[in-house]
N, C-alpha and C positions, 0 to 999 in steps of 0.2 A: 703246318701240322706234320709232326713226325711221330709215328706210332709204331709200337711193337704189339702184335697179337700173340697171346700165350694161351695154351690150353692143351688138353689131351688130343691125340690123333683122332680126327673125326668130330671134333667139337664145333666145326664150322668156321675155323679161323680163315681158311681160304675164301669161303663164300663171303664173309663179312668184309674181309680185306678188299676183295674185288668190288663189292658194292660201294665201299668208301671211295675207292679210286675212280670208279665210273661216275659217281655223283658229286664228289667234292674236289676231284682234280689231282690228288697226290699220285706218285708213281708206285705201282705194285712191285714188290720184290719178294718173290717166293722161292726160297732156297730149295724146297722140295722139288719144284718143277725144274729148276736148274740142274739138280743132281739127276733126276729121272731122264732128262734130255741127254745128259752126258752118258748115262748108262745105255740108252737106246742107240746112241751114235758110236758107242765103243771107244770114247776118248780115253786118254790115260787117267783123267780124273774119274770118268765113269767106271773104268775097270777097277779102280781102287774102291769106289763107293758101292758097287753092285753087291758084293757078298754081305755087306751090312744091311742094305735095303731089303734084299730078298729074305733075310732071316729076322727082319724086324728089329735090328739093332741100330744104334746111333753110329753115324759115320764119325771118324776121329775128329777131335776138335781142330787139329791143325788143317785138315782137309777142308772143312766147312769154313773155318776162319779165312782161309786163302780165297775161297770163292767170294765171300762177302767183302773182304778188303779190296779185292780186285774191282768189284762193282763200284765201290765208293771212291776209287782212285782214278776212274776213267773221266774223260772230258765231259761226258754226259751225266756226271754224278747228280742225283736228284737233291734238291733242297727240301722238298716235301715228299714224304714217302710213308707207305704202310708196309712193315716187314712181317712176313708170314713164315713161320717155321724156323726162325732163328732170333735170338739165341735159344739153345735148348739146355745148356748147362751154365753154371756160374762162371766157369772158365771162359766159355764163349762170350758171356755177357761182359766180362772184364776186357776181353779182346775187342769187342765192339765199342765199349766205352772209349778205348784208346783210338779206334778208327774215327769216332765222332769228334774227339778232341782235336785230332790232326786236321779234320775238315772244318773245325770251328762250328759244329752243330750241336744242338741240345735236343733231347727228347721231349715231346709234349706229354706223353703218357704211355704206360704199358697196360694193355687191357687183357684181363684174365677171363676167358669164357669157361663157365662152370657147367659140366655135364657129367652125369653118373656113368660109371663104367658099363653097366648093362645096356644103356642107351647107345654107347659108343660101339659095342660089339654088334648090336642089331643094325646100326647104320652102315658100318663098314663091311661086315661079312655078307650083307645082302646087296652090296653095290655092284653094278655091272656097267661097263662102258664100251663104246664103239671105237675100235682102233682106227677107223677111217675118218669119221666126222667129229669124233670126240663127244658125242651126245652121251648123257649118263642116265641110268635107270636104277631102280631098286626092286628086287624080286617080290617084295611085299608092298612097300609104300608107293612105288611108281613103276609097276611092271609094263613092259612093252605089250602091244596088242597081240603079237605073236611071240611066244616064249623064246628067248635067246636071239631075237632078231631085231636090229635097230629099225625104228619106225622112220627115221630120216633118210637112210640110204640103203637099207636092206642088208647090211653087213652082219656077220655073226658077232654077238656081244661076247666080251671076255671079262674075266675077273683078274684084277691086278694081283700079283703075288703077295704084296703087302696088305691086301684086303682079306686074305684067307683067315678064318676064325682063329686058328692057332697062332698065326702071325700077329693078328690084332691084339690078342691077349699078351703076347710077348712085348709088343710095342707099348701097351699100357703099363706093364710091369716096369719097363725101362723109363717111361715117363714119370711114374711115381718115385722111382729110385733117384732120378737125376734132375728132371726139369722142374719138379715141385720146389726145388731149392731156390728157384728164381723168385718165388713169391715173396719170401722175407727179404731177399736181396733188393728187389725193386720197391718193396714197401718201406724199407729204411731210407730210400731215396725220395720217398713221397711221390712216386710216379704210378703206383699200382691203382687200377680201377677194376672193379669186379662186375661182370655182367652174366646173368643166367643164360646158358646156351641151349636150352631146350624150348621147343615150341616153334611157331611160324617164323620163317626167316625175316619177314618185314617187322615183326614185333621185336625180335632180337635187335635188329638194326636200329629201330626207334629208341630202344632202351640204351643202346650204345651211344647214340647221339646225345641223349639226355645226360648220361654219365659224363660225357666229355664236354658238355655245354656247347655243342656244335649246332649250327643251323643246317637246314636241309639242302641249301644251295652250295655252289662251288666255293671253296675256301683257299685253294692254292692256285 
């Protein structure tokens, strides 16, 4: 199984990708996490990426392509994987096609999670996380018992820069301008599968399995 998950920011790509990996066995590859880690560590790659991420803009194709190509050229290159957050443009998709050809790998499918923009703004702008234990909350849907305080470790919760409402709206604008081009690109390759991304996480996951004709047990 080799999947790409596509959808607007906050559509649940990361959540569904991690469920697939935990339950079915493929390797999770999240370019967003890789870039955020580089930003927090202050690496050269992170310094290049930070201005784009803080302002809700896409990192340049060459920067992101370099991260992904490096991951697939390593000795621990995965044969089965779920890719979250990449590709985001047709140029990135073309670059990844070349990486896959070089590694003699074929994609199983590209899953599009469909979520309305209003739902995305609600989800992301209300999200809070613990910088210490990484627990996540939502000020309306999943508030902590004490406002602003993590229930797990007592640390002060924070809002990521790219979860601020004005940044979320900019991220959505960029998504519609650039990433939606991937839909016809992968549809022409007969790889695209569409899954509603609103509702309970387990219901979305079940629909995803049905669309992909996958069983609930390990497949990799």
